[in-house]
mmCIF file of the N, C-alpha and C atoms, coordinates in Angstrom:
data_MODEL
# 
_entry.id   MODEL 
# 
loop_
_atom_site.group_PDB 
_atom_site.id 
_atom_site.type_symbol 
_atom_site.label_atom_id 
_atom_site.label_alt_id 
_atom_site.label_comp_id 
_atom_site.label_asym_id 
_atom_site.label_entity_id 
_atom_site.label_seq_id 
_atom_site.pdbx_PDB_ins_code 
_atom_site.Cartn_x 
_atom_site.Cartn_y 
_atom_site.Cartn_z 
_atom_site.occupancy 
_atom_site.B_iso_or_equiv 
_atom_site.pdbx_formal_charge 
_atom_site.auth_seq_id 
_atom_site.auth_comp_id 
_atom_site.auth_asym_id 
_atom_site.auth_atom_id 
_atom_site.pdbx_PDB_model_num 
ATOM 1   N N  . UNK A 1 1  ? 34.584 131.320 -35.941 1.00 0.00 ? 1  UNK A N  1 
ATOM 2   C CA . UNK A 1 1  ? 35.604 130.312 -35.997 1.00 0.00 ? 1  UNK A CA 1 
ATOM 3   C C  . UNK A 1 1  ? 35.375 129.254 -34.910 1.00 0.00 ? 1  UNK A C  1 
ATOM 4   N N  . UNK A 1 2  ? 35.005 129.689 -33.716 1.00 0.00 ? 2  UNK A N  1 
ATOM 5   C CA . UNK A 1 2  ? 34.781 128.743 -32.624 1.00 0.00 ? 2  UNK A CA 1 
ATOM 6   C C  . UNK A 1 2  ? 33.594 127.827 -32.899 1.00 0.00 ? 2  UNK A C  1 
ATOM 7   N N  . UNK A 1 3  ? 32.558 128.364 -33.545 1.00 0.00 ? 3  UNK A N  1 
ATOM 8   C CA . UNK A 1 3  ? 31.390 127.546 -33.872 1.00 0.00 ? 3  UNK A CA 1 
ATOM 9   C C  . UNK A 1 3  ? 31.775 126.440 -34.849 1.00 0.00 ? 3  UNK A C  1 
ATOM 10  N N  . UNK A 1 4  ? 32.617 126.768 -35.825 1.00 0.00 ? 4  UNK A N  1 
ATOM 11  C CA . UNK A 1 4  ? 33.057 125.773 -36.806 1.00 0.00 ? 4  UNK A CA 1 
ATOM 12  C C  . UNK A 1 4  ? 33.898 124.715 -36.103 1.00 0.00 ? 4  UNK A C  1 
ATOM 13  N N  . UNK A 1 5  ? 34.837 125.146 -35.264 1.00 0.00 ? 5  UNK A N  1 
ATOM 14  C CA . UNK A 1 5  ? 35.697 124.208 -34.531 1.00 0.00 ? 5  UNK A CA 1 
ATOM 15  C C  . UNK A 1 5  ? 34.857 123.261 -33.680 1.00 0.00 ? 5  UNK A C  1 
ATOM 16  N N  . UNK A 1 6  ? 33.839 123.791 -32.988 1.00 0.00 ? 6  UNK A N  1 
ATOM 17  C CA . UNK A 1 6  ? 32.973 122.949 -32.153 1.00 0.00 ? 6  UNK A CA 1 
ATOM 18  C C  . UNK A 1 6  ? 32.233 121.922 -33.003 1.00 0.00 ? 6  UNK A C  1 
ATOM 19  N N  . UNK A 1 7  ? 31.740 122.342 -34.164 1.00 0.00 ? 7  UNK A N  1 
ATOM 20  C CA . UNK A 1 7  ? 31.014 121.429 -35.050 1.00 0.00 ? 7  UNK A CA 1 
ATOM 21  C C  . UNK A 1 7  ? 31.939 120.317 -35.543 1.00 0.00 ? 7  UNK A C  1 
ATOM 22  N N  . UNK A 1 8  ? 33.165 120.665 -35.894 1.00 0.00 ? 8  UNK A N  1 
ATOM 23  C CA . UNK A 1 8  ? 34.134 119.669 -36.378 1.00 0.00 ? 8  UNK A CA 1 
ATOM 24  C C  . UNK A 1 8  ? 34.486 118.691 -35.248 1.00 0.00 ? 8  UNK A C  1 
ATOM 25  N N  . UNK A 1 9  ? 34.752 119.208 -34.069 1.00 0.00 ? 9  UNK A N  1 
ATOM 26  C CA . UNK A 1 9  ? 35.133 118.355 -32.939 1.00 0.00 ? 9  UNK A CA 1 
ATOM 27  C C  . UNK A 1 9  ? 33.971 117.469 -32.483 1.00 0.00 ? 9  UNK A C  1 
ATOM 28  N N  . UNK A 1 10 ? 32.754 117.934 -32.657 1.00 0.00 ? 10 UNK A N  1 
ATOM 29  C CA . UNK A 1 10 ? 31.580 117.168 -32.227 1.00 0.00 ? 10 UNK A CA 1 
ATOM 30  C C  . UNK A 1 10 ? 31.299 115.989 -33.151 1.00 0.00 ? 10 UNK A C  1 
ATOM 31  N N  . UNK A 1 11 ? 31.828 116.020 -34.377 1.00 0.00 ? 11 UNK A N  1 
ATOM 32  C CA . UNK A 1 11 ? 31.603 114.939 -35.340 1.00 0.00 ? 11 UNK A CA 1 
ATOM 33  C C  . UNK A 1 11 ? 32.611 113.827 -35.083 1.00 0.00 ? 11 UNK A C  1 
ATOM 34  N N  . UNK A 1 12 ? 32.186 112.830 -34.328 1.00 0.00 ? 12 UNK A N  1 
ATOM 35  C CA . UNK A 1 12 ? 33.087 111.736 -33.942 1.00 0.00 ? 12 UNK A CA 1 
ATOM 36  C C  . UNK A 1 12 ? 33.411 110.805 -35.111 1.00 0.00 ? 12 UNK A C  1 
ATOM 37  N N  . UNK A 1 13 ? 32.723 110.958 -36.225 1.00 0.00 ? 13 UNK A N  1 
ATOM 38  C CA . UNK A 1 13 ? 32.995 110.131 -37.401 1.00 0.00 ? 13 UNK A CA 1 
ATOM 39  C C  . UNK A 1 13 ? 34.217 110.597 -38.185 1.00 0.00 ? 13 UNK A C  1 
ATOM 40  N N  . UNK A 1 14 ? 34.732 111.769 -37.838 1.00 0.00 ? 14 UNK A N  1 
ATOM 41  C CA . UNK A 1 14 ? 35.891 112.308 -38.549 1.00 0.00 ? 14 UNK A CA 1 
ATOM 42  C C  . UNK A 1 14 ? 37.181 111.764 -37.954 1.00 0.00 ? 14 UNK A C  1 
ATOM 43  N N  . UNK A 1 15 ? 38.224 111.683 -38.784 1.00 0.00 ? 15 UNK A N  1 
ATOM 44  C CA . UNK A 1 15 ? 39.525 111.207 -38.322 1.00 0.00 ? 15 UNK A CA 1 
ATOM 45  C C  . UNK A 1 15 ? 40.216 112.253 -37.458 1.00 0.00 ? 15 UNK A C  1 
ATOM 46  N N  . UNK A 1 16 ? 41.276 111.849 -36.795 1.00 0.00 ? 16 UNK A N  1 
ATOM 47  C CA . UNK A 1 16 ? 42.079 112.776 -35.998 1.00 0.00 ? 16 UNK A CA 1 
ATOM 48  C C  . UNK A 1 16 ? 42.630 113.875 -36.887 1.00 0.00 ? 16 UNK A C  1 
ATOM 49  N N  . UNK A 1 17 ? 42.996 113.518 -38.111 1.00 0.00 ? 17 UNK A N  1 
ATOM 50  C CA . UNK A 1 17 ? 43.497 114.514 -39.063 1.00 0.00 ? 17 UNK A CA 1 
ATOM 51  C C  . UNK A 1 17 ? 42.437 115.601 -39.274 1.00 0.00 ? 17 UNK A C  1 
ATOM 52  N N  . UNK A 1 18 ? 41.201 115.179 -39.502 1.00 0.00 ? 18 UNK A N  1 
ATOM 53  C CA . UNK A 1 18 ? 40.116 116.134 -39.759 1.00 0.00 ? 18 UNK A CA 1 
ATOM 54  C C  . UNK A 1 18 ? 39.869 117.020 -38.540 1.00 0.00 ? 18 UNK A C  1 
ATOM 55  N N  . UNK A 1 19 ? 39.971 116.441 -37.339 1.00 0.00 ? 19 UNK A N  1 
ATOM 56  C CA . UNK A 1 19 ? 39.775 117.228 -36.126 1.00 0.00 ? 19 UNK A CA 1 
ATOM 57  C C  . UNK A 1 19 ? 40.854 118.291 -35.970 1.00 0.00 ? 19 UNK A C  1 
ATOM 58  N N  . UNK A 1 20 ? 42.005 118.102 -36.617 1.00 0.00 ? 20 UNK A N  1 
ATOM 59  C CA . UNK A 1 20 ? 43.123 119.038 -36.485 1.00 0.00 ? 20 UNK A CA 1 
ATOM 60  C C  . UNK A 1 20 ? 43.258 120.013 -37.653 1.00 0.00 ? 20 UNK A C  1 
ATOM 61  N N  . UNK A 1 21 ? 42.251 120.079 -38.516 1.00 0.00 ? 21 UNK A N  1 
ATOM 62  C CA . UNK A 1 21 ? 42.280 121.018 -39.644 1.00 0.00 ? 21 UNK A CA 1 
ATOM 63  C C  . UNK A 1 21 ? 42.379 122.441 -39.112 1.00 0.00 ? 21 UNK A C  1 
ATOM 64  N N  . UNK A 1 22 ? 43.182 123.260 -39.789 1.00 0.00 ? 22 UNK A N  1 
ATOM 65  C CA . UNK A 1 22 ? 43.308 124.670 -39.391 1.00 0.00 ? 22 UNK A CA 1 
ATOM 66  C C  . UNK A 1 22 ? 42.108 125.440 -39.920 1.00 0.00 ? 22 UNK A C  1 
ATOM 67  N N  . UNK A 1 23 ? 41.495 126.237 -39.053 1.00 0.00 ? 23 UNK A N  1 
ATOM 68  C CA . UNK A 1 23 ? 40.366 127.075 -39.428 1.00 0.00 ? 23 UNK A CA 1 
ATOM 69  C C  . UNK A 1 23 ? 40.807 128.513 -39.200 1.00 0.00 ? 23 UNK A C  1 
ATOM 70  N N  . UNK A 1 24 ? 41.013 129.245 -40.292 1.00 0.00 ? 24 UNK A N  1 
ATOM 71  C CA . UNK A 1 24 ? 41.503 130.615 -40.200 1.00 0.00 ? 24 UNK A CA 1 
ATOM 72  C C  . UNK A 1 24 ? 40.374 131.558 -40.584 1.00 0.00 ? 24 UNK A C  1 
ATOM 73  N N  . UNK A 1 25 ? 40.065 132.485 -39.682 1.00 0.00 ? 25 UNK A N  1 
ATOM 74  C CA . UNK A 1 25 ? 38.972 133.421 -39.922 1.00 0.00 ? 25 UNK A CA 1 
ATOM 75  C C  . UNK A 1 25 ? 39.521 134.842 -39.971 1.00 0.00 ? 25 UNK A C  1 
ATOM 76  N N  . UNK A 1 26 ? 39.149 135.557 -41.026 1.00 0.00 ? 26 UNK A N  1 
ATOM 77  C CA . UNK A 1 26 ? 39.609 136.935 -41.163 1.00 0.00 ? 26 UNK A CA 1 
ATOM 78  C C  . UNK A 1 26 ? 38.544 137.744 -41.901 1.00 0.00 ? 26 UNK A C  1 
ATOM 79  N N  . UNK A 1 27 ? 38.038 138.753 -41.240 1.00 0.00 ? 27 UNK A N  1 
ATOM 80  C CA . UNK A 1 27 ? 37.054 139.638 -41.863 1.00 0.00 ? 27 UNK A CA 1 
ATOM 81  C C  . UNK A 1 27 ? 35.812 138.932 -42.380 1.00 0.00 ? 27 UNK A C  1 
ATOM 82  N N  . UNK A 1 28 ? 35.342 137.933 -41.646 1.00 0.00 ? 28 UNK A N  1 
ATOM 83  C CA . UNK A 1 28 ? 34.134 137.210 -42.065 1.00 0.00 ? 28 UNK A CA 1 
ATOM 84  C C  . UNK A 1 28 ? 34.391 136.111 -43.073 1.00 0.00 ? 28 UNK A C  1 
ATOM 85  N N  . UNK A 1 29 ? 35.619 135.994 -43.563 1.00 0.00 ? 29 UNK A N  1 
ATOM 86  C CA . UNK A 1 29 ? 35.989 134.935 -44.509 1.00 0.00 ? 29 UNK A CA 1 
ATOM 87  C C  . UNK A 1 29 ? 36.698 133.830 -43.739 1.00 0.00 ? 29 UNK A C  1 
ATOM 88  N N  . UNK A 1 30 ? 36.493 132.599 -44.149 1.00 0.00 ? 30 UNK A N  1 
ATOM 89  C CA . UNK A 1 30 ? 37.094 131.452 -43.470 1.00 0.00 ? 30 UNK A CA 1 
ATOM 90  C C  . UNK A 1 30 ? 37.935 130.666 -44.471 1.00 0.00 ? 30 UNK A C  1 
ATOM 91  N N  . UNK A 1 31 ? 39.142 130.294 -44.053 1.00 0.00 ? 31 UNK A N  1 
ATOM 92  C CA . UNK A 1 31 ? 40.007 129.444 -44.862 1.00 0.00 ? 31 UNK A CA 1 
ATOM 93  C C  . UNK A 1 31 ? 40.260 128.162 -44.086 1.00 0.00 ? 31 UNK A C  1 
ATOM 94  N N  . UNK A 1 32 ? 40.096 127.032 -44.769 1.00 0.00 ? 32 UNK A N  1 
ATOM 95  C CA . UNK A 1 32 ? 40.319 125.719 -44.174 1.00 0.00 ? 32 UNK A CA 1 
ATOM 96  C C  . UNK A 1 32 ? 41.605 125.147 -44.755 1.00 0.00 ? 32 UNK A C  1 
ATOM 97  N N  . UNK A 1 33 ? 42.517 124.675 -43.887 1.00 0.00 ? 33 UNK A N  1 
ATOM 98  C CA . UNK A 1 33 ? 43.796 124.123 -44.358 1.00 0.00 ? 33 UNK A CA 1 
ATOM 99  C C  . UNK A 1 33 ? 44.157 122.882 -43.574 1.00 0.00 ? 33 UNK A C  1 
ATOM 100 N N  . UNK A 1 34 ? 44.887 121.991 -44.235 1.00 0.00 ? 34 UNK A N  1 
ATOM 101 C CA . UNK A 1 34 ? 45.393 120.798 -43.565 1.00 0.00 ? 34 UNK A CA 1 
ATOM 102 C C  . UNK A 1 34 ? 44.952 119.530 -44.277 1.00 0.00 ? 34 UNK A C  1 
ATOM 103 N N  . UNK A 1 35 ? 45.545 118.396 -43.898 1.00 0.00 ? 35 UNK A N  1 
ATOM 104 C CA . UNK A 1 35 ? 45.190 117.122 -44.529 1.00 0.00 ? 35 UNK A CA 1 
ATOM 105 C C  . UNK A 1 35 ? 44.014 116.444 -43.841 1.00 0.00 ? 35 UNK A C  1 
ATOM 106 N N  . UNK A 1 36 ? 43.215 115.737 -44.620 1.00 0.00 ? 36 UNK A N  1 
ATOM 107 C CA . UNK A 1 36 ? 42.163 114.860 -44.096 1.00 0.00 ? 36 UNK A CA 1 
ATOM 108 C C  . UNK A 1 36 ? 42.310 113.514 -44.793 1.00 0.00 ? 36 UNK A C  1 
ATOM 109 N N  . UNK A 1 37 ? 41.541 112.524 -44.345 1.00 0.00 ? 37 UNK A N  1 
ATOM 110 C CA . UNK A 1 37 ? 41.682 111.167 -44.881 1.00 0.00 ? 37 UNK A CA 1 
ATOM 111 C C  . UNK A 1 37 ? 40.869 110.882 -46.145 1.00 0.00 ? 37 UNK A C  1 
ATOM 112 N N  . UNK A 1 38 ? 39.819 111.677 -46.413 1.00 0.00 ? 38 UNK A N  1 
ATOM 113 C CA . UNK A 1 38 ? 38.966 111.343 -47.554 1.00 0.00 ? 38 UNK A CA 1 
ATOM 114 C C  . UNK A 1 38 ? 38.249 112.566 -48.108 1.00 0.00 ? 38 UNK A C  1 
ATOM 115 N N  . UNK A 1 39 ? 37.708 112.407 -49.305 1.00 0.00 ? 39 UNK A N  1 
ATOM 116 C CA . UNK A 1 39 ? 36.904 113.450 -49.944 1.00 0.00 ? 39 UNK A CA 1 
ATOM 117 C C  . UNK A 1 39 ? 35.666 113.749 -49.101 1.00 0.00 ? 39 UNK A C  1 
ATOM 118 N N  . UNK A 1 40 ? 35.108 112.698 -48.455 1.00 0.00 ? 40 UNK A N  1 
ATOM 119 C CA . UNK A 1 40 ? 33.920 112.874 -47.618 1.00 0.00 ? 40 UNK A CA 1 
ATOM 120 C C  . UNK A 1 40 ? 34.230 113.799 -46.446 1.00 0.00 ? 40 UNK A C  1 
ATOM 121 N N  . UNK A 1 41 ? 35.389 113.597 -45.818 1.00 0.00 ? 41 UNK A N  1 
ATOM 122 C CA . UNK A 1 41 ? 35.760 114.464 -44.693 1.00 0.00 ? 41 UNK A CA 1 
ATOM 123 C C  . UNK A 1 41 ? 35.961 115.897 -45.166 1.00 0.00 ? 41 UNK A C  1 
ATOM 124 N N  . UNK A 1 42 ? 36.594 116.047 -46.312 1.00 0.00 ? 42 UNK A N  1 
ATOM 125 C CA . UNK A 1 42 ? 36.847 117.384 -46.867 1.00 0.00 ? 42 UNK A CA 1 
ATOM 126 C C  . UNK A 1 42 ? 35.527 118.120 -47.088 1.00 0.00 ? 42 UNK A C  1 
ATOM 127 N N  . UNK A 1 43 ? 34.574 117.467 -47.740 1.00 0.00 ? 43 UNK A N  1 
ATOM 128 C CA . UNK A 1 43 ? 33.299 118.142 -48.037 1.00 0.00 ? 43 UNK A CA 1 
ATOM 129 C C  . UNK A 1 43 ? 32.463 118.331 -46.774 1.00 0.00 ? 43 UNK A C  1 
ATOM 130 N N  . UNK A 1 44 ? 32.579 117.412 -45.815 1.00 0.00 ? 44 UNK A N  1 
ATOM 131 C CA . UNK A 1 44 ? 31.840 117.531 -44.566 1.00 0.00 ? 44 UNK A CA 1 
ATOM 132 C C  . UNK A 1 44 ? 32.294 118.760 -43.777 1.00 0.00 ? 44 UNK A C  1 
ATOM 133 N N  . UNK A 1 45 ? 33.596 118.952 -43.684 1.00 0.00 ? 45 UNK A N  1 
ATOM 134 C CA . UNK A 1 45 ? 34.136 120.114 -42.965 1.00 0.00 ? 45 UNK A CA 1 
ATOM 135 C C  . UNK A 1 45 ? 33.782 121.401 -43.701 1.00 0.00 ? 45 UNK A C  1 
ATOM 136 N N  . UNK A 1 46 ? 33.859 121.371 -45.026 1.00 0.00 ? 46 UNK A N  1 
ATOM 137 C CA . UNK A 1 46 ? 33.502 122.560 -45.811 1.00 0.00 ? 46 UNK A CA 1 
ATOM 138 C C  . UNK A 1 46 ? 32.033 122.930 -45.573 1.00 0.00 ? 46 UNK A C  1 
ATOM 139 N N  . UNK A 1 47 ? 31.167 121.922 -45.512 1.00 0.00 ? 47 UNK A N  1 
ATOM 140 C CA . UNK A 1 47 ? 29.743 122.180 -45.275 1.00 0.00 ? 47 UNK A CA 1 
ATOM 141 C C  . UNK A 1 47 ? 29.534 122.808 -43.899 1.00 0.00 ? 47 UNK A C  1 
ATOM 142 N N  . UNK A 1 48 ? 30.215 122.286 -42.877 1.00 0.00 ? 48 UNK A N  1 
ATOM 143 C CA . UNK A 1 48 ? 30.090 122.848 -41.521 1.00 0.00 ? 48 UNK A CA 1 
ATOM 144 C C  . UNK A 1 48 ? 30.516 124.318 -41.519 1.00 0.00 ? 48 UNK A C  1 
ATOM 145 N N  . UNK A 1 49 ? 31.618 124.617 -42.190 1.00 0.00 ? 49 UNK A N  1 
ATOM 146 C CA . UNK A 1 49 ? 32.123 125.994 -42.242 1.00 0.00 ? 49 UNK A CA 1 
ATOM 147 C C  . UNK A 1 49 ? 31.150 126.897 -42.990 1.00 0.00 ? 49 UNK A C  1 
ATOM 148 N N  . UNK A 1 50 ? 30.584 126.397 -44.090 1.00 0.00 ? 50 UNK A N  1 
ATOM 149 C CA . UNK A 1 50 ? 29.636 127.175 -44.891 1.00 0.00 ? 50 UNK A CA 1 
ATOM 150 C C  . UNK A 1 50 ? 28.353 127.440 -44.107 1.00 0.00 ? 50 UNK A C  1 
ATOM 151 N N  . UNK A 1 51 ? 27.912 126.447 -43.324 1.00 0.00 ? 51 UNK A N  1 
ATOM 152 C CA . UNK A 1 51 ? 26.710 126.626 -42.501 1.00 0.00 ? 51 UNK A CA 1 
ATOM 153 C C  . UNK A 1 51 ? 26.886 127.778 -41.513 1.00 0.00 ? 51 UNK A C  1 
ATOM 154 N N  . UNK A 1 52 ? 28.103 127.975 -41.024 1.00 0.00 ? 52 UNK A N  1 
ATOM 155 C CA . UNK A 1 52 ? 28.380 129.036 -40.047 1.00 0.00 ? 52 UNK A CA 1 
ATOM 156 C C  . UNK A 1 52 ? 28.719 130.357 -40.737 1.00 0.00 ? 52 UNK A C  1 
ATOM 157 N N  . UNK A 1 53 ? 29.635 130.314 -41.707 1.00 0.00 ? 53 UNK A N  1 
ATOM 158 C CA . UNK A 1 53 ? 30.153 131.547 -42.321 1.00 0.00 ? 53 UNK A CA 1 
ATOM 159 C C  . UNK A 1 53 ? 29.299 132.054 -43.482 1.00 0.00 ? 53 UNK A C  1 
ATOM 160 N N  . UNK A 1 54 ? 28.514 131.157 -44.086 1.00 0.00 ? 54 UNK A N  1 
ATOM 161 C CA . UNK A 1 54 ? 27.693 131.554 -45.225 1.00 0.00 ? 54 UNK A CA 1 
ATOM 162 C C  . UNK A 1 54 ? 28.356 131.195 -46.544 1.00 0.00 ? 54 UNK A C  1 
ATOM 163 N N  . UNK A 1 55 ? 27.538 130.937 -47.547 1.00 0.00 ? 55 UNK A N  1 
ATOM 164 C CA . UNK A 1 55 ? 28.040 130.564 -48.869 1.00 0.00 ? 55 UNK A CA 1 
ATOM 165 C C  . UNK A 1 55 ? 28.915 131.675 -49.430 1.00 0.00 ? 55 UNK A C  1 
ATOM 166 N N  . UNK A 1 56 ? 30.005 131.295 -50.080 1.00 0.00 ? 56 UNK A N  1 
ATOM 167 C CA . UNK A 1 56 ? 30.892 132.272 -50.697 1.00 0.00 ? 56 UNK A CA 1 
ATOM 168 C C  . UNK A 1 56 ? 31.931 132.848 -49.738 1.00 0.00 ? 56 UNK A C  1 
ATOM 169 N N  . UNK A 1 57 ? 31.864 132.461 -48.467 1.00 0.00 ? 57 UNK A N  1 
ATOM 170 C CA . UNK A 1 57 ? 32.819 132.976 -47.483 1.00 0.00 ? 57 UNK A CA 1 
ATOM 171 C C  . UNK A 1 57 ? 33.847 131.939 -47.039 1.00 0.00 ? 57 UNK A C  1 
ATOM 172 N N  . UNK A 1 58 ? 33.833 130.764 -47.687 1.00 0.00 ? 58 UNK A N  1 
ATOM 173 C CA . UNK A 1 58 ? 34.740 129.691 -47.272 1.00 0.00 ? 58 UNK A CA 1 
ATOM 174 C C  . UNK A 1 58 ? 35.692 129.340 -48.405 1.00 0.00 ? 58 UNK A C  1 
ATOM 175 N N  . UNK A 1 59 ? 36.986 129.340 -48.095 1.00 0.00 ? 59 UNK A N  1 
ATOM 176 C CA . UNK A 1 59 ? 38.016 128.883 -49.027 1.00 0.00 ? 59 UNK A CA 1 
ATOM 177 C C  . UNK A 1 59 ? 38.530 127.561 -48.503 1.00 0.00 ? 59 UNK A C  1 
ATOM 178 N N  . UNK A 1 60 ? 38.340 126.501 -49.300 1.00 0.00 ? 60 UNK A N  1 
ATOM 179 C CA . UNK A 1 60 ? 38.730 125.166 -48.869 1.00 0.00 ? 60 UNK A CA 1 
ATOM 180 C C  . UNK A 1 60 ? 40.085 124.802 -49.474 1.00 0.00 ? 60 UNK A C  1 
ATOM 181 N N  . UNK A 1 61 ? 41.130 124.805 -48.649 1.00 0.00 ? 61 UNK A N  1 
ATOM 182 C CA . UNK A 1 61 ? 42.470 124.418 -49.090 1.00 0.00 ? 61 UNK A CA 1 
ATOM 183 C C  . UNK A 1 61 ? 42.882 123.102 -48.437 1.00 0.00 ? 61 UNK A C  1 
ATOM 184 N N  . UNK A 1 62 ? 41.894 122.318 -48.035 1.00 0.00 ? 62 UNK A N  1 
ATOM 185 C CA . UNK A 1 62 ? 42.157 121.026 -47.400 1.00 0.00 ? 62 UNK A CA 1 
ATOM 186 C C  . UNK A 1 62 ? 42.692 120.055 -48.448 1.00 0.00 ? 62 UNK A C  1 
ATOM 187 N N  . UNK A 1 63 ? 43.711 119.284 -48.069 1.00 0.00 ? 63 UNK A N  1 
ATOM 188 C CA . UNK A 1 63 ? 44.261 118.259 -48.957 1.00 0.00 ? 63 UNK A CA 1 
ATOM 189 C C  . UNK A 1 63 ? 43.836 116.885 -48.458 1.00 0.00 ? 63 UNK A C  1 
ATOM 190 N N  . UNK A 1 64 ? 43.784 115.928 -49.364 1.00 0.00 ? 64 UNK A N  1 
ATOM 191 C CA . UNK A 1 64 ? 43.397 114.570 -48.996 1.00 0.00 ? 64 UNK A CA 1 
ATOM 192 C C  . UNK A 1 64 ? 44.651 113.711 -48.918 1.00 0.00 ? 64 UNK A C  1 
ATOM 193 N N  . UNK A 1 65 ? 44.843 113.105 -47.762 1.00 0.00 ? 65 UNK A N  1 
ATOM 194 C CA . UNK A 1 65 ? 46.011 112.260 -47.528 1.00 0.00 ? 65 UNK A CA 1 
ATOM 195 C C  . UNK A 1 65 ? 45.493 110.920 -47.025 1.00 0.00 ? 65 UNK A C  1 
ATOM 196 N N  . UNK A 1 66 ? 45.250 109.975 -47.941 1.00 0.00 ? 66 UNK A N  1 
ATOM 197 C CA . UNK A 1 66 ? 44.700 108.682 -47.527 1.00 0.00 ? 66 UNK A CA 1 
ATOM 198 C C  . UNK A 1 66 ? 45.651 107.948 -46.597 1.00 0.00 ? 66 UNK A C  1 
ATOM 199 N N  . UNK A 1 67 ? 45.076 107.105 -45.778 1.00 0.00 ? 67 UNK A N  1 
ATOM 200 C CA . UNK A 1 67 ? 45.895 106.306 -44.867 1.00 0.00 ? 67 UNK A CA 1 
ATOM 201 C C  . UNK A 1 67 ? 46.737 105.341 -45.682 1.00 0.00 ? 67 UNK A C  1 
ATOM 202 N N  . UNK A 1 68 ? 48.011 105.282 -45.389 1.00 0.00 ? 68 UNK A N  1 
ATOM 203 C CA . UNK A 1 68 ? 48.885 104.353 -46.100 1.00 0.00 ? 68 UNK A CA 1 
ATOM 204 C C  . UNK A 1 68 ? 48.959 103.065 -45.319 1.00 0.00 ? 68 UNK A C  1 
ATOM 205 N N  . UNK A 1 69 ? 48.753 101.953 -45.993 1.00 0.00 ? 69 UNK A N  1 
ATOM 206 C CA . UNK A 1 69 ? 48.799 100.670 -45.277 1.00 0.00 ? 69 UNK A CA 1 
ATOM 207 C C  . UNK A 1 69 ? 50.216 100.424 -44.761 1.00 0.00 ? 69 UNK A C  1 
ATOM 208 N N  . UNK A 1 70 ? 50.278 99.843  -43.590 1.00 0.00 ? 70 UNK A N  1 
ATOM 209 C CA . UNK A 1 70 ? 51.585 99.532  -43.010 1.00 0.00 ? 70 UNK A CA 1 
ATOM 210 C C  . UNK A 1 70 ? 52.209 98.360  -43.772 1.00 0.00 ? 70 UNK A C  1 
ATOM 211 N N  . UNK A 1 71 ? 53.503 98.495  -44.064 1.00 0.00 ? 71 UNK A N  1 
ATOM 212 C CA . UNK A 1 71 ? 54.212 97.435  -44.797 1.00 0.00 ? 71 UNK A CA 1 
ATOM 213 C C  . UNK A 1 71 ? 54.506 96.269  -43.849 1.00 0.00 ? 71 UNK A C  1 
ATOM 214 N N  . UNK A 1 72 ? 54.341 95.083  -44.378 1.00 0.00 ? 72 UNK A N  1 
ATOM 215 C CA . UNK A 1 72 ? 54.680 93.907  -43.586 1.00 0.00 ? 72 UNK A CA 1 
ATOM 216 C C  . UNK A 1 72 ? 56.159 93.608  -43.782 1.00 0.00 ? 72 UNK A C  1 
ATOM 217 N N  . UNK A 1 73 ? 56.826 93.259  -42.683 1.00 0.00 ? 73 UNK A N  1 
ATOM 218 C CA . UNK A 1 73 ? 58.259 92.984  -42.810 1.00 0.00 ? 73 UNK A CA 1 
ATOM 219 C C  . UNK A 1 73 ? 58.553 91.515  -42.922 1.00 0.00 ? 73 UNK A C  1 
# 
């Protein structure tokens, strides 16, 4: 779990949302949860987790929450 967290935090191209994704590890299986800004961030984090935990050991429950433009008043 710590290796995945370090890899995510080291990627400065990811949003603050992506840096705050929950990484839950139990019995060699990893679950990813939380919102990110794009499909690219979602797949990037999943790849980092898979590189550490191995294929078939990662459950990706990350949701995509695009940035909403601020309304002009």
